[in-house]
Structure formats: C-alpha cells, structure tokens
C-alpha positions in Angstrom: -120.8 -95.8 36.2 -123.2 -92.9 36.7 -120.3 -90.5 35.9 -119.6 -92.4 32.6 -123.3 -92.1 31.6 -123.3 -88.3 32.3 -120.3 -87.8 30.2 -121.9 -89.7 27.2 -125.1 -87.7 27.4 -123.3 -84.3 27.5 -121.2 -85.3 24.5 -124.2 -86.1 22.3 -125.9 -82.8 23.3 -122.9 -80.8 22.4 -122.7 -82.3 18.9 -126.3 -81.5 18.3 -125.8 -77.9 19.3 -122.8 -77.6 17.0 -124.7 -79.1 14.1 -127.5 -76.6 14.6 -125.0 -73.8 14.4 -123.1 -75.3 11.5 -123.7 -75.7 7.7 -126.8 -77.8 8.1 -128.7 -74.8 9.5 -127.2 -72.5 6.9 -128.3 -74.7 4.0 -131.8 -74.6 5.3 -131.9 -70.8 5.1 -131.3 -68.5 2.1 -128.0 -66.7 1.8 -127.7 -62.9 1.8 -127.6 -62.9 -2.0 -130.6 -65.2 -2.1 -132.4 -62.6 0.1 -131.5 -59.8 -2.2 -132.9 -61.8 -5.2 -136.0 -62.6 -3.1 -136.6 -58.8 -2.4 -136.2 -58.0 -6.1 -138.8 -60.6 -7.0 -141.0 -59.2 -4.1 -141.7 -62.6 -2.4 -142.2 -61.8 1.3 -140.4 -63.8 3.9 -141.7 -64.7 7.4 -141.1 -62.3 10.2 -139.1 -65.0 12.1 -136.7 -65.6 9.2 -136.1 -61.9 8.8 -135.3 -61.7 12.4 -132.8 -64.6 12.3 -131.1 -63.1 9.3 -130.8 -59.7 11.0 -129.1 -61.4 13.9 -126.7 -63.2 11.6 -125.8 -59.8 10.0 -125.3 -58.3 13.4 -123.0 -61.1 14.3 -120.9 -60.4 11.1 -120.8 -56.6 11.9 -119.0 -57.4 15.1 -116.3 -59.3 13.4 -116.0 -58.0 9.8 -116.4 -54.2 9.7 -114.4 -53.8 6.4 -116.6 -56.2 4.5 -119.9 -54.5 5.6 -120.2 -52.0 2.7 -120.4 -54.7 0.1 -124.1 -55.5 0.4 -125.2 -51.8 0.1 -124.4 -51.2 -3.5 -126.9 -53.9 -4.5 -129.6 -52.3 -2.4 -128.8 -48.8 -3.7 -129.3 -49.6 -7.3 -133.0 -49.4 -8.1 -134.5 -52.4 -10.0 -135.5 -51.6 -13.5 -139.1 -52.6 -12.9 -139.3 -49.9 -10.1 -137.8 -47.4 -12.6 -140.5 -48.0 -15.1 -143.3 -47.8 -12.5 -142.2 -44.6 -10.8 -144.0 -41.4 -11.9 -141.4 -39.2 -10.3 -138.5 -40.4 -12.4 -140.5 -40.2 -15.7 -141.7 -36.6 -15.3 -138.7 -34.4 -14.7 -138.0 -33.8 -18.4 -141.4 -32.1 -18.6 -140.9 -29.9 -15.5 -137.3 -28.9 -16.3 -137.6 -26.5 -19.3 -137.1 -23.4 -17.2 -133.9 -24.3 -15.3 -133.8 -20.7 -14.3 -135.9 -20.4 -11.0 -132.9 -20.6 -8.6 -131.6 -17.5 -10.2 -134.9 -15.6 -10.0 -134.3 -11.9 -9.6 -130.7 -12.5 -8.7 -129.0 -10.9 -11.7 -128.3 -7.4 -12.9 -127.1 -6.9 -16.5 -125.2 -3.7 -16.8 -124.9 -2.3 -20.3 -121.3 -1.3 -19.6 -120.5 -5.0 -19.1 -121.8 -5.6 -22.7 -119.6 -3.1 -24.4 -121.4 0.3 -23.9 -119.1 3.3 -24.0 -121.4 5.9 -22.6 -119.6 8.8 -24.2 -122.5 10.1 -26.2 -120.6 9.6 -29.4 -120.1 5.8 -30.0 -123.2 3.9 -30.9 -124.2 1.8 -27.9 -127.2 0.1 -29.6 -125.6 -3.4 -29.8 -124.6 -3.3 -26.1 -128.1 -2.5 -25.1 -129.4 -5.3 -27.3 -127.0 -7.8 -25.8 -127.8 -6.7 -22.2 -131.5 -7.1 -23.0 -131.0 -10.6 -24.5 -129.4 -11.7 -21.3 -131.9 -10.1 -19.0 -134.8 -11.4 -21.1 -134.0 -15.0 -20.0 -134.3 -14.5 -16.3 -137.5 -13.6 -14.4 -137.4 -10.5 -12.3 -133.9 -9.6 -13.6 -132.7 -6.0 -14.1 -131.1 -4.3 -17.1 -129.1 -1.4 -15.7 -128.2 1.8 -17.5 -125.8 3.4 -14.9 -125.7 7.1 -14.1 -123.1 9.6 -15.1 -122.9 8.4 -18.7 -124.6 9.4 -21.9 -125.6 6.6 -24.3 -126.1 7.2 -28.0 -128.8 4.5 -28.9 -130.5 4.1 -32.3 -134.0 2.6 -32.9 -134.2 -0.4 -30.6 -136.9 -2.9 -29.6 -136.9 -4.7 -26.3 -139.3 -7.4 -27.2 -141.0 -10.6 -26.0 -143.1 -12.7 -26.0 -140.5 -15.2 -25.0 -138.9 -13.1 -22.3 -139.5 -13.9 -18.7 -141.8 -11.7 -16.6 -141.2 -8.8 -14.3 -138.0 -7.4 -15.8 -136.8 -4.0 -14.6 -135.2 -1.6 -16.9 -133.3 0.6 -14.5 -132.5 3.9 -16.3 -130.2 6.2 -14.3 -128.1 7.5 -17.2 -129.0 9.6 -20.2 -130.0 8.0 -23.5 -129.9 10.2 -26.6 -131.3 9.7 -30.1 -129.2 9.9 -33.3 -129.7 13.1 -35.3 -128.4 11.8 -38.6 -131.1 11.0 -41.2 -129.4 7.7 -42.3 -130.2 6.1 -39.0 -133.9 6.6 -39.5 -134.2 5.5 -43.1 -137.6 6.4 -44.6 -139.0 6.9 -41.1 -140.0 4.9 -38.1 -143.0 5.1 -35.7 -140.9 4.6 -32.6 -137.4 5.1 -31.2 -137.4 2.9 -28.0 -139.9 0.1 -28.0 -141.0 -2.4 -25.4 -143.4 -5.0 -26.9 -145.2 -8.2 -25.9 -144.0 -8.2 -22.3 -145.5 -9.1 -18.9 -144.7 -7.1 -15.9 -142.2 -4.7 -17.5 -141.0 -1.8 -15.4 -139.0 1.2 -16.4 -137.7 3.2 -13.5 -134.8 5.4 -12.4 -133.7 9.0 -12.4 -132.4 9.0 -15.9 -133.3 10.8 -19.1 -134.5 9.8 -22.5 -133.7 12.7 -24.9 -135.1 12.5 -28.4 -133.3 15.6 -29.6 -136.3 16.3 -31.8 -135.7 19.9 -32.9 -134.2 18.7 -36.2 -137.6 17.1 -36.9 -139.7 20.0 -35.7 -138.2 22.8 -37.9 -138.9 21.0 -41.1 -142.6 20.3 -40.3 -145.4 22.1 -42.1 -147.1 24.7 -39.9 -148.8 22.7 -37.1 -152.6 23.3 -36.9 -154.6 22.1 -33.9 -158.3 22.0 -34.8 -159.1 24.6 -32.2 -156.6 27.3 -33.3 -159.4 28.7 -35.5 -161.1 29.8 -32.3 -158.1 31.7 -31.0 -157.9 35.1 -32.7 -155.0 37.3 -31.6 -155.4 41.0 -31.0 -153.8 43.2 -33.7 -151.9 40.2 -35.1 -149.6 40.5 -32.1 -149.2 36.7 -31.7 -147.6 34.4 -34.2 -149.7 31.2 -34.1 -146.8 29.1 -35.3 -143.5 30.7 -34.3 -140.5 29.2 -36.1 -138.5 26.6 -34.2 -134.8 27.3 -34.2 -132.6 24.9 -36.2 -130.1 23.1 -34.0 -126.6 22.6 -35.3 -126.8 18.9 -34.6 -129.2 18.3 -37.6 -127.5 16.2 -40.2 -129.5 16.1 -43.4 -133.2 16.3 -43.9 -135.1 14.0 -41.5 -137.8 11.6 -42.8 -141.4 12.9 -42.7 -142.5 10.0 -40.4 -141.5 11.0 -36.9 -140.8 8.5 -34.1 -142.4 8.3 -30.6 -139.6 8.4 -28.0 -140.8 5.6 -25.7 -143.5 3.2 -26.7 -145.1 0.1 -25.1 -147.3 -2.2 -27.1 -149.1 -5.5 -26.6 -148.0 -5.7 -23.0 -149.5 -6.6 -19.7 -148.6 -4.9 -16.4 -146.5 -1.9 -17.4 -145.0 0.6 -15.0 -143.1 3.7 -15.8 -141.7 5.8 -12.9 -139.1 8.4 -12.0 -137.6 9.1 -15.5 -137.6 12.2 -17.6 -138.5 12.1 -21.3 -137.6 15.2 -23.3 -137.6 16.7 -26.8 -139.2 13.8 -28.6 -139.6 14.2 -32.4 -143.3 13.4 -31.8 -145.2 11.8 -28.9 -143.1 11.2 -25.8 -144.7 8.2 -24.1 -147.2 6.0 -25.9 -149.1 2.9 -24.9 -150.8 0.7 -27.7 -152.8 -2.4 -26.8 -151.7 -2.6 -23.2 -153.6 -3.7 -20.1 -152.7 -2.6 -16.6 -150.6 0.5 -17.0 -149.2 2.6 -14.2 -147.3 5.9 -14.8 -146.2 8.1 -11.9 -143.5 10.6 -10.8 -142.2 11.1 -14.3 -141.5 14.3 -16.2 -142.1 15.2 -19.9 -140.4 18.3 -21.2 -140.5 19.9 -24.7 -141.1 23.5 -25.9 -144.7 24.6 -26.1 -144.3 25.2 -29.8 -142.9 21.8 -30.7 -145.4 20.2 -33.0 -147.4 17.0 -32.2 -145.3 16.3 -29.2 -148.0 14.8 -26.9 -146.9 13.9 -23.4 -148.7 10.6 -22.9 -150.7 9.0 -25.6 -153.1 6.0 -24.9 -154.7 3.9 -27.6 -156.6 0.6 -27.2 -155.4 0.5 -23.6 -157.3 -0.2 -20.5 -157.0 -0.2 -16.7 -154.6 2.8 -16.6 -153.4 4.9 -13.6 -151.5 8.2 -14.2 -150.5 10.3 -11.3 -147.9 12.6 -9.7 -146.5 13.6 -13.0 -145.4 16.8 -14.7 -146.1 17.2 -18.4 -144.9 20.1 -20.6 -145.1 19.7 -24.3 -146.4 21.1 -27.6 -149.6 19.1 -27.9 -151.9 17.3 -25.5 -150.4 16.6 -22.1 -152.4 13.4 -22.1 -154.2 12.1 -25.2 -156.8 9.4 -24.8 -157.7 7.7 -28.1 -160.1 5.0 -29.2 -160.3 1.7 -27.4 -159.5 3.1 -24.0 -161.4 2.4 -20.9 -161.0 2.5 -17.1 -158.4 5.3 -17.1 -157.8 7.3 -13.9 -155.6 10.4 -14.0 -154.9 12.5 -10.9 -152.4 14.8 -9.4 -150.9 15.9 -12.7 -149.3 19.3 -13.7 -150.0 20.2 -17.3 -148.4 23.1 -19.2 -147.4 24.3 -21.6 -149.4 22.1 -24.0 -152.9 21.6 -25.3 -154.5 20.3 -22.1 -155.9 16.8 -21.5 -157.9 15.5 -24.4 -160.1 12.6 -25.3 -159.6 12.2 -29.0 -159.5 13.1 -31.7 -161.8 10.3 -32.5 -163.6 9.0 -35.7 -161.3 10.3 -38.3 -162.1 9.1 -41.8 -165.3 7.4 -40.8 -163.7 5.1 -38.2 -165.3 3.6 -35.2 -164.2 4.9 -31.7 -165.1 3.7 -28.3 -164.0 5.4 -25.1 -165.5 4.8 -21.6 -165.0 5.2 -17.9 -162.4 8.0 -17.8 -161.7 10.1 -14.7 -159.4 13.1 -14.7 -159.2 14.9 -11.3 -156.9 17.0 -9.1 -155.1 18.5 -12.1 -153.3 21.9 -12.4 -153.0 23.5 -15.9 -151.2 26.6 -16.8 -150.8 28.4 -20.2 -152.4 25.6 -22.1 -154.5 26.0 -25.2 -157.5 24.0 -23.8 -158.2 22.5 -20.4 -160.3 19.4 -20.5 -161.4 18.5 -24.0 -163.3 15.9 -26.1 -162.7 16.1 -29.8 -164.3 14.0 -32.6 -164.3 14.2 -36.4 -167.5 14.4 -38.5 -168.3 11.0 -40.1 -167.1 8.8 -37.3 -169.2 6.4 -35.3 -169.1 4.9 -31.8 -169.4 6.7 -28.5 -167.6 8.5 -25.6 -169.4 8.0 -22.3 -168.8 7.9 -18.5 -166.4 10.8 -18.3 -165.5 12.8 -15.2 -163.4 16.0 -15.0 -163.1 17.0 -11.4 -161.2 19.6 -9.4 -159.2 21.2 -12.3 -157.2 24.3 -11.4 -156.6 26.5 -14.3 -154.2 29.5 -14.9 -154.5 31.5 -18.0 -155.9 28.7 -20.1 -157.3 29.8 -23.4 -160.5 27.5 -23.5 -160.9 25.6 -20.3 -163.9 23.4 -21.1 -164.6 22.0 -24.6 -166.5 19.4 -26.6 -165.9 19.7 -30.3 -167.7 17.2 -32.6 -166.5 19.2 -35.6 -162.8 18.8 -35.0 -160.7 19.4 -38.1 -156.9 19.9 -38.3 -157.0 20.9 -42.0 -158.1 24.2 -43.5 -161.4 22.7 -44.5 -163.3 19.5 -43.7 -166.4 18.0 -45.4 -169.7 18.2 -43.5 -171.0 14.8 -42.6 -174.1 13.6 -40.7 -172.7 10.8 -38.6 -170.7 11.4 -35.4 -169.1 9.7 -32.4 -171.8 10.1 -29.8 -171.0 11.9 -26.5 -172.9 10.9 -23.4 -172.5 11.2 -19.7 -169.8 13.9 -19.2 -169.4 15.5 -15.7 -167.5 18.7 -15.1 -167.2 19.6 -11.4 -165.1 22.1 -9.4 -163.3 23.5 -12.4 -161.9 26.9 -11.4 -159.3 29.4 -12.5 -158.7 31.9 -15.3 -159.2 31.9 -19.1 -157.9 34.1 -21.9 -160.3 33.3 -24.8 -163.6 31.6 -24.0 -164.7 29.8 -20.8 -166.8 27.0 -22.4 -167.1 25.7 -26.0 -169.7 23.0 -26.6 -170.1 22.2 -30.4 -172.1 19.0 -30.8 -173.6 17.2 -33.8 -177.1 17.9 -35.0 -177.8 14.3 -35.5 -176.1 13.1 -32.4 -176.3 15.9 -29.8 -174.3 15.7 -26.6 -176.5 14.3 -23.8 -176.2 14.2 -20.0 -173.6 16.9 -19.7 -173.4 17.8 -16.0 -172.0 21.1 -14.7 -171.3 22.0 -11.1 -169.1 24.4 -9.2 -167.6 26.1 -12.4 -165.8 29.3 -11.6 -163.9 30.8 -14.5 -162.6 34.3 -14.6 -161.4 36.2 -17.7 -157.9 37.5 -18.1 -157.4 39.9 -21.0 -154.2 38.9 -22.6 -153.5 38.7 -26.3 -156.7 37.4 -27.7 -160.2 38.4 -28.6 -162.5 37.1 -25.9 -166.0 35.7 -26.1 -168.8 34.2 -24.0 -169.6 30.6 -23.4 -170.8 28.8 -26.5 -173.2 25.7 -26.8 -174.6 23.9 -29.8 -176.9 20.9 -29.5 -175.7 20.3 -25.9 -178.1 18.9 -23.3 -177.7 18.2 -19.6 -178.0 19.9 -16.2 -176.6 22.9 -14.3 -176.4 21.5 -10.8 -175.1 24.7 -9.3 -174.8 28.3 -10.6 -171.7 28.8 -12.7 -169.4 31.7 -13.3 -169.8 33.0 -15.8 -173.3 31.8 -16.4 -173.6 29.0 -19.0 -177.1 29.8 -20.2 -176.6 28.2 -23.5 -176.8 24.6 -22.1 -180.2 23.0 -22.9 -181.7 21.5 -19.8 -182.9 17.9 -20.1 -182.7 15.6 -23.1 -183.1 16.3 -26.8 -186.5 15.8 -28.3 -185.1 13.4 -30.9 -181.7 11.7 -31.3 -180.7 9.7 -34.3 -180.1 6.1 -33.2 -176.9 4.4 -34.3 -177.0 1.1 -36.0 -175.9 -2.0 -34.1 -172.8 -2.1 -36.1 -171.9 1.4 -34.9 -172.7 0.9 -31.2 -169.7 0.2 -28.9 
C-alpha cells in the first residue's frame, strides 16, 4: 500500500514539471518576435524575464546552429525612428564636400602625362593647363615639369581661388616664351601668372626664359631718372648702347611688355631654387600678396636690357628675400607703394640699378611704404646702391627704413634719396611730395665712380631723421665726371665720422615742415 501511494505522488509531480516546461509556460511569455517588437517600441522588460529568454536562446543554440543567424537581420536594421533622431546620420552630406583628404599630398601631376612634348617647338600650353587643373583639386599636390626638356608655353594663368592649398609647382625643366607677335596680341602684363592661391610654392632647378631681346631692341631709349647725374668723360660711354636683334624675333612685338613670373592676390608664397632670365620686362613680381619668401634663386639679364627689374613688390607685406643673385637692367629689387615689413638680406646685386624704394607718387598718387630692412648685400657695377625715389606731386610717406652692411664695388652713386625723380626729359615742378622720414644708413662701405651720396629732398617736405654711421666710400676714377656728396633739405644725424665727410647733412630737425592733410597721411 505504501509503495502504491509513493508511485501515485511521483506521477502527479512529473506531470506538473512537464506542464511547466511545455506550452502553458511558453504562452505566458512573449516569443522572440514579440521581444523584437517590444524592443522597437522601447517597453523595458524585467531582468528576470530577460534572463529566462537568454537561457531559452542558449538552449536553442546547442541544438539548432543553422537557424541561429535568422534573428540577427531584424536587429541589424535600425528602426526608422532611430534614423530620424540620430545627428550622425543626418550630417554627413554637409561634411562630405571635399572627398579628397585621403589623397592629400599623394599625387604628382607630370605635364608629360598630359601631352607635353618638351621639344621647345610644339606648344605645350594646353598640357600645362590640364596638369594644373588636376593638381588644383588636391591639397598639397605637385605639378611636375621634369628636367632635360624644354617647354614652349604661351601666356598662362595658374589661378584660384577654388584651388586647394599648398600646391607645389616643381620646375626642373626649362620653360621658354613664344617670340612671335601673334601670341601676345596687343600686349599682356604677364607671361606666367599665379593668382588667388594659398600656400603656393614654386621650386626646383629649372629655368624660366622670357627670350626678351626681341622686345628690348624696339624700345625707345631707356631713361632712368638718375642718368642725368652720370656724365661720361669725353663722351666715351654710350648711355644706351643698342641691344642686338636676335634672329628669333618674328614680327614687331606689342608695346606692352609682360613680366615673366607674377604672383597676385595670394597668401603664403614661396619661390626657391629656380632661374629666371631674359624677361621682356620685370622678372619676378608680387602684387597684393601677404607672406612671401624668395630664396636661392637667380635672375639673369644683360645690364642694358630696359626695365628688367629683378624682383618687384607692390601692395605686398611680410616679405623675406635672401640668398639670391640678381643681375638685370633695372632695379635688382624694387619696392613700391603699399609694401611693409620687408626684410632683404644676403643678396648679390649687379649689374643693375641697385635696390630701390620707389618710384613713388607718380601723377599725384598716394604712396605708403614702411618697415623695410636691407642688410648684408653685395653690389657690383650698379648705377645706384640703396635708393629712395619719389615723384613731385605725390603724397603719403616712406618711413622706418634700414640699410645696413652694404658692400659696394664700383657703384656709381651708392646712397641716394631723390624726391625729384623724373624719367622724362622734363617734369613739372610741384610743391607736394611723398614724405621721407626715419632712414638709417649704417656700415656702407666700398668704392664709387660718380658721387658718394646724393640727397635731394623737397622744400615743403624735407627728409627728416636721416641717420648715418660707419660710411666708408672711396672714389675710383673710371669713365665719369666725379663730384662730392650732395644734400638738399636733408636733416638728421652723423653718428660717426664718414668717409668722405658728408658735411652737407643738416643736423637736427627742420625749423618748419609742411603738414600733410589727414587724407594724405598713411
């Protein structure tokens, strides 16, 4: 009897356990699809239920491995409500416009790959334009002009402002200018132009050859405003010797002559390593630029090539020029209106007309130049050494100028301020002038062939605060009439004895100085 009772109790217990494990328990819990719907509606379940469900899934894993991946696609697909609320998903279209960053600096665009022939005869202009168009799209890319080739390139502009920053123009070959008149039309102000760029760098061991002799020979006789001061002995010197006509000239060239290499409206410009030669006019020019570095370049043109300035600065600030050799037919460096914070050092100049600030104030214009330092410069066989030149009738000012440690070899007039500059045979006398103030000359030594110092300042706006120290200039009789130092309306200080004595400098300040109107002050 006892055994029978035990069997009955065990049987009832077993049925209860089976029922708990059977469909009655399952019906009281949500299915896996119900759980997915529950998660999407974000109704939290109890910790205990989640635990039981996890155990149930683990049980299925052990017996149905092939059916396991089916639940995952539902969990992988994000609900639409989550899509709408996510800031990350909605923003990428605004961040994506430049899809280039992964390629940053990784591409070189060789002009030969864009169809350049490099034979010096076929026109490679279109190949250069195509290579630039490709490089322009990628930040820190390089446009390569490979060595051992000569490229005939017509007037060309490498322009922004939509180009990426920090592009390198790697010039290792030789670029030559066309010499036929048709290419230039009625005349252009530039041949190779870089404009509206940021972080542009031109570098290499290549050459830019303007082949300018065809332009020079048809010029009217070139007159620098100071040639009137240089009087040859016994007419033994031709002031404007003829320039030989080269056989490559094809037709008469237009009267407007191009600058060989120009940068305009650009920020962060560097030019290094290259040679620029025989430009029709100025060799290297910067207009409206900020942050310019020029170093280890060479400029080469005959000393009698007209208006071929080496480096020309206008409306440009924060400039460094160093370790450069400049030989040309006009100013080695010309600093024009709108320039400030210019530092020039370790430059060789000659032949040429020296390093000049100006000419300024032509045709009554306003000119402002400030904070210019020129030091550690060697000049040989130049017309002037360090010079400031302004026209009568101009307004504005030149101030904060330092010329230091200038070595001179047979320079005609080493030190000059000329407020009566005129490159015509005759100019009208006018009372207004670009004021000159705060000019320091120190450690200027060497030899001269015409006159050691020429200071010609305005009656109404005398030159003030002109400082001279350690000036040692010795005459060398060459081909010209020689004269002593000359000063007119120039005031300042002799901080040390000078050789020769510059007794004409008036010590102190002028008794009266006409005051410029507010409109004329820089």
